[in-house]
ROBA-718920 format. One line per 10 residues: their letters; for each residue z, y, x of N, C-alpha, C. Coordinates in steps of 0.1 Angstrom, whole numbers. Each point is the difference from the previous one (the first is absolute). Layout:
REM ROBA-718920
A) Z:Y:X:Z:Y:X:Z:Y:X; ...
***
This chain:
REM ROBA-718920
MTINYDKLLA) 0:-12:8:0:12:-8:0:12:9; -8:10:-4:0:13:7:-1:11:-10; 7:11:2:-1:12:-9:-14:6:2; -6:4:-12:-12:8:-1:5:13:-5; -1:11:8:6:13:-4:-6:5:-13; -13:1:-1:-6:5:-13:3:-8:-12; 0:-13:2:3:-9:-11:14:1:-5; 10:1:10:14:1:-4:2:14:-7; -6:10:5:2:14:-6:-5:0:-14; -11:-8:-3:-6:0:-13:6:-11:-9
LKIPDAEQTY) 10:-7:5:6:-12:-8:5:5:-13; -5:-8:-10:5:3:-14:12:-9:-3; 12:6:0:12:-7:-3:2:2:-15; 1:-11:-7:1:0:-15:13:8:-4; -2:8:-11:12:7:-5:10:-10:-5; 13:4:1:10:-9:-4:8:6:-11; -1:-6:-12:8:4:-11:13:-8:-1; 11:7:-1:13:-7:0:10:6:-11; 5:-9:-7:11:4:-9:13:-6:6; 9:9:4:12:-4:7:12:3:-10
TDKDTILYAL) 9:-9:1:12:0:-10:13:4:8; 11:0:-7:12:3:7:3:-12:10; -4:-12:-3:2:-11:9:-7:3:13; -12:5:0:-7:3:13:7:11:8; 4:10:-8:7:11:7:13:-4:6; 7:-9:-7:13:-5:5:-2:-10:12; -10:-8:-1:-3:-10:11:-3:7:13; -8:11:-1:-4:8:12:13:6:6; 9:6:-8:12:6:5:9:-11:7; 1:-12:-6:7:-11:6:-6:-4:13
GVGLGHDPLD) -14:0:1:-7:-4:11:2:10:12; 3:12:-2:2:10:11:15:3:2; 9:-8:-7:14:0:3:9:7:-9; -5:6:-11:9:6:-10:8:-11:-6; 13:4:-3:8:-10:-7:9:-8:9; -1:2:13:9:-7:10:14:3:-3; 3:13:-5:13:3:-5:-1:1:-15; 4:-10:-8:-2:0:-14:9:9:-8; 10:6:8:9:10:-7:-5:15:3; -10:1:8:-6:14:2:-8:4:-12
LKQLDFVYEK) 5:9:-8:-6:3:-13:-14:7:2; -1:7:11:-13:7:3:-11:-10:3; 4:-10:8:-10:-11:2:-3:-8:-12; 10:-1:-9:-1:-8:-12:-11:5:-9; -3:13:1:-10:6:-9:-14:-5:4; -2:-6:11:-13:-5:4:-1:-16:-2; 11:-6:-3:-1:-15:-2:6:-4:-14; 3:9:-8:5:-3:-14:-7:8:-10; -5:-7:-10:-9:7:-10:6:10:-9; 14:1:0:6:10:-8:-4:14:2
NLKALPTFAA) 0:5:12:-5:13:3:-10:0:12; -10:-9:-2:-8:-4:11:-9:12:6; 0:0:13:-9:10:7:-8:-8:10; -12:5:3:-9:-6:10:2:7:14; 1:-9:10:0:6:14:-13:7:3; 0:11:6:-13:7:4:-9:-9:8; 5:-8:9:-9:-9:8:-6:-11:-8; 5:-2:-12:-7:-10:-9:-14:4:-3; -3:13:1:-14:4:-3:-10:-7:10; 5:-4:11:-9:-7:10:-4:-14:-5
MVGYPGFWVR) 7:-5:-10:-2:-14:-5:-8:0:-13; 1:10:-8:-7:0:-13:-15:3:1; -8:-7:-8:-14:1:1:-6:-6:13; 8:-9:6:-3:-6:12:-12:-10:-1; -10:2:8:-13:-8:-2:1:-14:5; 11:-5:5:1:-13:6:-3:0:14; -1:-12:6:-2:-1:15:-15:1:2; -6:12:-2:-14:1:0:-6:-2:14; 8:2:10:-4:-2:14:-5:-14:2; 8:-9:-6:-4:-15:1:-10:-4:-11
ELDTGIDWVR) 2:5:-12:-8:-5:-12:-14:5:0; -3:12:6:-13:6:0:-7:-2:13; -13:2:1:-8:-2:12:2:13:9; 11:0:8:3:11:8:-3:-2:15; -1:-12:4:-2:-3:14:13:1:9; 11:2:-7:13:2:7:7:-13:2; 6:-3:11:8:-11:3:14:2:-7; 1:-4:-12:12:4:-8:13:-6:5; -1:-11:7:12:-7:5:8:9:10; -8:9:7:6:8:10:2:15:-3
IVNGEQSVTL) -1:3:-13:2:14:-4:15:3:-2; 3:13:2:14:5:-3:-2:14:-6; 10:4:-8:0:13:-5:2:10:11; -9:11:0:1:10:11:8:12:-5; -4:5:-12:7:12:-6:0:-1:-15; 9:6:-6:1:0:-15:5:13:-5; -6:5:-11:5:12:-6:-1:0:-15; 8:7:-7:-2:2:-14:2:15:-3; -8:6:-8:1:13:-5:1:-1:-15; 11:5:-6:2:-1:-14:-4:13:-7
HQPLKPTGTV) -10:0:-9:-4:11:-7:8:2:-13; 7:-10:-4:10:0:-10:9:-11:2; 13:0:-5:9:-11:2:-6:-13:-6; 2:-11:7:-4:-13:-5:9:-5:-10; -6:-4:-12:8:-6:-11:4:-14:3; 12:-4:-5:4:-14:2:-8:-11:-6; -8:4:-10:-10:-10:-6:-13:8:-3; -11:-7:-1:-12:7:-3:-12:-9:3; -12:5:-3:-13:-6:3:-8:10:9; -4:-5:11:-7:9:10:-13:-7:4
IGKTRVLEVI) -9:8:6:-12:-5:6:0:5:14; -1:-9:10:-1:3:14:-14:0:5; -5:11:5:-13:2:6:1:1:15; -4:-10:7:1:-1:14:-13:2:8; 0:7:11:-12:1:8:3:1:14; -9:-4:9:2:1:14:-5:14:4; 8:7:7:-3:14:5:-6:1:13; 5:-9:10:-5:1:13:3:-13:8; -7:-3:10:2:-12:9:-1:5:14; 10:-2:8:0:4:14:0:-12:9
DKGQGKGAVV) -10:-1:9:-1:-11:10:7:5:12; 11:-6:3:8:4:12:-5:-7:13; -9:-9:-1:-6:-7:11:3:-14:2; -8:-7:7:2:-15:2:15:-3:5; 7:-9:-7:13:-3:3:11:10:-4; -5:11:-6:10:10:-4:1:2:-15; -8:-8:-8:1:0:-14:-8:11:-7; 1:0:-13:-7:10:-9:10:5:-10; -2:11:-6:8:6:-10:-8:4:-12; 5:-5:-11:-7:2:-13:9:9:-9
YAERKVIDKA) -5:11:-4:7:10:-8:-5:-2:-15; 9:-2:-9:-3:-1:-14:9:9:-9; -6:3:-11:8:9:-10:-1:-6:-14; 11:1:-7:0:-5:-14:5:11:-9; -7:3:-11:4:9:-10:6:-9:-11; 13:3:-4:7:-7:-11:-1:9:-12; -7:-5:-10:-3:8:-12:6:-5:-12; 6:8:-8:6:-4:-13:-11:-3:-10; -1:-12:-4:-11:-4:-9:-1:8:-13; 12:3:-5:1:6:-14:-5:15:1
TGAVIATVGQ) 3:7:11:-4:14:1:-11:3:10; -2:-9:9:-10:3:10:5:9:12; 13:3:-1:6:8:10:3:-8:13; -2:6:12:4:-6:12:15:1:2; 6:-12:1:15:-1:2:3:2:15; -8:-7:8:3:-1:15:-12:-2:8; 0:4:12:-10:-3:10:7:-8:11; -5:-12:2:6:-9:10:-10:-2:12; 5:3:12:-7:-1:12:4:-12:8; -9:-8:5:4:-12:8:-9:-1:12
TTFCRADGGF) 5:-2:12:-7:-3:12:3:-14:4; -11:-8:2:2:-13:5:-5:-2:14; 9:-5:9:-4:-2:14:-5:-15:1; -13:-1:3:-6:-13:1:0:-4:15; 10:-8:4:2:-2:14:-11:-8:7; -8:-7:-7:-10:-9:6:-14:5:-2; -2:13:-5:-13:4:-4:-6:12:8; 6:3:11:-6:11:8:-13:-4:7; -8:10:3:-12:-3:7:-12:-3:-9; 1:3:-12:-11:-3:-10:-12:10:1
GGPPRESPPV) 2:11:7:-11:9:2:0:12:-9; 11:3:-6:1:11:-9:-2:14:7; -5:10:-8:-2:13:7:13:6:5; -1:9:10:12:6:5:8:8:-10; 13:-3:-1:8:8:-10:14:2:7; 6:11:-3:13:3:4:10:-3:-11; 11:-6:4:11:-2:-10:6:13:-3; 4:2:-13:7:13:-3:13:1:7; 5:12:2:13:2:7:11:-5:-8; 11:-4:7:12:-5:-6:10:12:-2
HPIPERKPDL) 9:-2:-10:10:10:-2:11:-1:11; 3:12:7:10:-1:11:14:-1:-5; 8:-7:7:15:-1:-3:7:11:8; 9:7:-6:8:11:7:7:-6:12; 2:8:10:8:-5:12:15:1:-1; 5:7:-10:14:1:-2:6:-12:-6; 13:-1:-1:7:-11:-6:-3:0:-15; -1:-12:-6:-3:-1:-14:11:7:-9; -4:5:-11:10:6:-9:6:-11:-9; -7:-11:-2:6:-10:-9:-4:-14:6
VCDLGTRPEQ) 9:-9:-1:-3:-14:5:5:-10:-11; -8:-10:-3:4:-9:-11:-4:-14:5; 10:-9:0:-2:-14:4:0:-9:-13; -11:-7:-2:-1:-9:-11:-3:-14:5; 7:-10:-4:-2:-14:4:-11:-6:-8; -7:-10:6:-9:-8:-8:5:-14:-1; -4:-8:-9:5:-14:-2:-10:-10:6; 5:-11:4:-9:-11:6:-12:-4:-9; 3:0:-14:-10:-4:-9:-8:12:-6; 1:12:6:-5:12:-7:-15:0:-1
AIIYRLTGDR) -7:-5:11:-15:-1:-1:-5:-10:-10; 8:-11:-2:-3:-10:-10:0:6:-14; 10:9:-2:1:7:-13:-11:10:-1; -2:8:10:-10:11:0:-14:-4:-3; -4:-12:5:-13:-5:-1:-4:-2:-15; 10:-2:-8:-3:-2:-15:-4:13:-7; 0:11:8:-5:13:-6:-15:1:1; -6:-9:7:-15:0:1:-6:-4:13; 6:2:11:-6:-3:13:5:-14:5; -8:-10:-2:4:-14:3:-6:-4:13
NPLHIDPDMA) -3:9:9:-4:-4:14:10:-10:5; -5:-12:4:9:-10:5:7:4:13; -4:10:7:6:5:12:15:3:-2; 4:2:-13:14:5:-3:8:-11:-5; -5:-13:-1:8:-11:-5:-2:-13:8; -12:-2:5:-4:-12:7:2:1:15; 10:-8:5:3:1:15:-12:-3:8; -8:-10:-4:-12:-4:8:-10:11:0; -2:7:-11:-10:11:-1:5:12:9; 13:2:-1:6:11:9:-3:-3:14
KTAGFPKPIM) 2:-12:5:-2:-4:14:-15:2:4; -9:-4:-10:-14:2:2:-4:14:2; 7:9:-7:-2:14:1:7:7:12; 8:-8:8:6:5:12:14:4:-2; 7:-4:-11:14:4:-2:9:-13:1; 12:1:4:8:-11:1:5:-6:-13; 0:8:-11:3:-4:-13:-5:10:-10; 0:-3:-13:-5:10:-10:6:13:1; -8:11:-2:5:13:1:1:7:-14; 7:11:-1:0:8:-12:-14:5:-3
HGLGTFGVVG) -4:2:-12:-12:8:-4:2:14:5; -11:6:5:0:14:4:5:8:-12; -6:-3:-12:4:8:-12:14:-3:-4; 6:-12:4:14:-2:-2:9:9:8; -4:1:13:7:9:9:-2:15:-5; -12:3:-5:-2:13:-5:9:3:-12; 3:-10:-8:8:2:-12:15:2:4; 4:-8:11:14:2:4:2:13:6; -9:5:8:1:14:6:0:10:-11; -9:-2:-10:-1:9:-12:14:0:-7
HAFLKSVCDY) 6:-11:-1:13:-1:-6:10:9:7; 0:-1:14:9:8:8:-2:15:-2; -13:4:-1:-3:13:-3:4:5:-13; -2:-8:-11:3:3:-13:16:2:-1; 7:-9:6:15:0:0:5:12:8; -5:3:11:6:10:9:-4:14:-3; -13:2:-4:-5:13:-2:0:4:-15; -3:-9:-9:-3:3:-14:11:-5:-9; 11:-6:5:11:-5:-8:-5:-9:-11; -10:-8:3:-5:-10:-9:-8:6:-12
DPTRVVSFGG) -5:13:2:-8:6:-11:-14:-1:4; -8:-10:-6:-14:-2:4:-9:12:-4; 4:8:-9:-9:11:-4:-1:11:11; 9:-1:10:-1:10:10:-10:-3:11; -5:-13:0:-9:-4:11:-14:4:-3; -6:8:9:-14:4:-1:-9:-10:8; 4:-3:12:-8:-9:8:9:-7:11; -5:-11:5:8:-8:9:-10:-9:8; 0:1:13:-9:-8:8:3:0:15; -4:-11:6:2:-1:14:-8:-11:7
RFSAPVFPGE) 2:-2:13:-7:-10:8:8:-12:3; -5:-12:-2:8:-12:5:-3:-2:15; 11:-3:7:-1:-1:14:5:-14:5; 7:-8:-8:5:-13:4:4:-7:-13; -1:-14:0:5:-7:-12:15:-1:-1; 4:-2:-12:15:-3:-3:1:-14:-4; 10:-7:5:2:-14:-4:11:0:-11; -2:-7:-11:10:0:-11:14:-3:6; 10:7:-5:13:-1:4:5:11:10; -10:7:5:4:11:9:4:13:-7
TIRTEMWCDG) 7:9:7:3:13:-5:-11:10:3; -3:8:-10:-9:11:2:7:14:0; 0:7:11:6:12:2:-10:12:-1; 2:8:-10:-9:11:-3:6:14:5; -6:6:9:4:14:4:-9:10:-6; 6:11:-5:-7:10:-7:3:14:5; -10:9:0:1:13:4:-5:9:-11; 8:9:-5:-3:8:-12:-4:14:4; -12:4:-4:-4:14:3:-6:5:-13; 8:7:-8:-4:5:-13:-4:-12:-9
NVVSFRASVP) -12:0:-6:-4:-10:-9:-6:-12:7; -2:1:14:-6:-11:8:11:-7:7; -1:-14:-1:10:-8:7:-8:-9:9; 3:0:13:-6:-9:10:9:-12:1; -6:-12:3:9:-12:1:-6:-10:9; 10:-8:5:-4:-11:9:10:-11:-3; -5:-13:1:9:-11:-3:0:-10:11; 11:-7:2:1:-9:11:9:-12:-4; -1:-10:8:9:-12:-1:10:0:11; 13:4:-3:9:2:11:3:-13:8
ERNVVVMNNG) -1:-12:-7:3:-13:6:-9:-2:12; -13:5:-1:-9:-2:11:-4:13:7; 6:11:-5:-3:13:6:-15:3:0; -7:-3:-11:-14:2:-1:-3:9:-12; -9:10:2:-5:8:-11:-10:-7:-9; 2:-1:-13:-9:-7:-8:-8:8:-9; 4:13:-2:-8:9:-7:1:14:6; -11:7:2:1:13:8:-9:10:-6; 2:13:5:-8:11:-5:0:2:-15; 11:-3:-6:1:1:-14:1:14:-5
RAEVRG) -6:3:-12:1:13:-6:1:-2:-15; 10:7:-5:2:0:-15:2:15:-5; -3:2:-12:2:13:-6:7:-2:-13; 10:10:-3:8:-1:-12:-1:13:-8; 3:-1:-12:1:12:-9:15:5:0; 1:13:0:13:6:-1:8:-1:13
***
């Protein structure tokens, strides 16, 4: 398999219509670690239907077109891909239930060279089926580790958001559970890399790793807790770059720098002293 630049840029990814229920919203929240403290009433709002709220990062999961990198004729070695970057921009708060249409397209493909991989940039518009209004714009960058050198035209990667050099204003440690990736995969991404030990070893990992979007959700939880006091209506956007995998059961430490309505963030695993998400930028209301 080899990437064909023009073919991949013109790829028609089928629209994805999804009706999601309170069960889906709750399952996602459980999959990213909400409810670890069942007596925390603010967390309970995301895992209990009584006053249910949707996590802002859940927008990255609704209208999801499936594992299109594997299912469509992309030329990508899907076994060796990892999430590179992820972002969500909320044009209105995400409702805890609804029917949406996800429209996904490939924006750009960057050939980093033979042995250096390739980067695929995609965007998804999440649209309310009833009104036609755009609820969220979801950005995803996929790092294709085995696909460099396909001969794509010269392209520069966009600049990353800089992290301030001062000490962080806020720090939040959230633990993950050993079975967390097994739960999270039920939200839609069933890549065996996250559950099958043999597949993980084939991909170059000693054991199954957390989904990139699972890590994204845990870091989003830390941001929502520390900056927004669990009020999802305050979140305008949230996004960052993945820099290393997380193994289920590890702690994720999120450091945050607050400058007006913009919050820079970085996440690490203190047990291994490794940064797992970097160059993060979020924006809040109020």
